[in-house]
C-alpha positions as YAML, in Angstrom:
chain: A
units: angstrom
residues:
- id: 1
  name: UNK
  ca: [2.00, -13.04, 3.38]
- id: 2
  name: UNK
  ca: [3.49, -9.57, 3.35]
- id: 3
  name: UNK
  ca: [1.25, -6.72, 2.28]
- id: 4
  name: UNK
  ca: [2.06, -3.07, 1.80]
- id: 5
  name: UNK
  ca: [-0.08, 0.03, 1.45]
- id: 6
  name: UNK
  ca: [1.43, 3.18, -0.03]
- id: 7
  name: UNK
  ca: [-0.40, 6.50, 0.11]
- id: 8
  name: UNK
  ca: [0.33, 8.60, -2.97]
- id: 9
  name: UNK
  ca: [2.60, 11.55, -2.33]
- id: 10
  name: UNK
  ca: [6.05, 12.91, -3.02]
- id: 11
  name: UNK
  ca: [7.87, 9.72, -1.97]
- id: 12
  name: UNK
  ca: [5.32, 7.17, -3.21]
- id: 13
  name: UNK
  ca: [7.41, 6.06, -6.18]
- id: 14
  name: UNK
  ca: [10.54, 5.46, -4.09]
- id: 15
  name: UNK
  ca: [8.57, 3.65, -1.40]
- id: 16
  name: UNK
  ca: [6.82, 1.49, -4.00]
- id: 17
  name: UNK
  ca: [10.16, 0.58, -5.58]
- id: 18
  name: UNK
  ca: [11.55, -0.41, -2.17]
- id: 19
  name: UNK
  ca: [8.54, -2.55, -1.17]
- id: 20
  name: UNK
  ca: [7.88, -4.24, -4.51]
- id: 21
  name: UNK
  ca: [10.49, -7.04, -4.18]
- id: 22
  name: UNK
  ca: [9.25, -8.19, -0.77]
- id: 23
  name: UNK
  ca: [5.49, -7.51, -0.75]
- id: 24
  name: UNK
  ca: [3.15, -10.19, -2.06]
- id: 25
  name: UNK
  ca: [0.35, -7.61, -2.15]
- id: 26
  name: UNK
  ca: [1.10, -3.94, -2.80]
- id: 27
  name: UNK
  ca: [-1.72, -1.40, -2.90]
- id: 28
  name: UNK
  ca: [-1.24, 2.24, -3.86]
- id: 29
  name: UNK
  ca: [-3.94, 4.55, -2.53]
- id: 30
  name: UNK
  ca: [-4.58, 8.04, -3.82]
- id: 31
  name: UNK
  ca: [-5.70, 9.26, -0.40]
- id: 32
  name: UNK
  ca: [-5.48, 8.13, 3.22]
- id: 33
  name: UNK
  ca: [-9.30, 8.12, 3.39]
- id: 34
  name: UNK
  ca: [-9.24, 4.73, 1.65]
- id: 35
  name: UNK
  ca: [-7.03, 3.06, 4.27]
- id: 36
  name: UNK
  ca: [-9.72, 1.79, 6.71]
- id: 37
  name: UNK
  ca: [-11.67, 0.07, 3.91]
- id: 38
  name: UNK
  ca: [-8.50, -1.43, 2.39]
- id: 39
  name: UNK
  ca: [-7.25, -2.77, 5.71]
- id: 40
  name: UNK
  ca: [-10.65, -4.30, 6.42]
- id: 41
  name: UNK
  ca: [-10.64, -5.98, 3.00]
- id: 42
  name: UNK
  ca: [-7.14, -7.40, 3.57]
- id: 43
  name: UNK
  ca: [-8.24, -8.85, 6.90]
- id: 44
  name: UNK
  ca: [-11.19, -10.69, 5.35]
...
């Protein structure tokens, strides 16, 4: 399974568009503070 995490910012829309065709799971975070919790959840 391919997963992607995009942190919202200036390039988030372009990055999301590029990852969408190949990522089975794509998460868009509003802030990098959420990354540790998201990565832990994906590992579970």
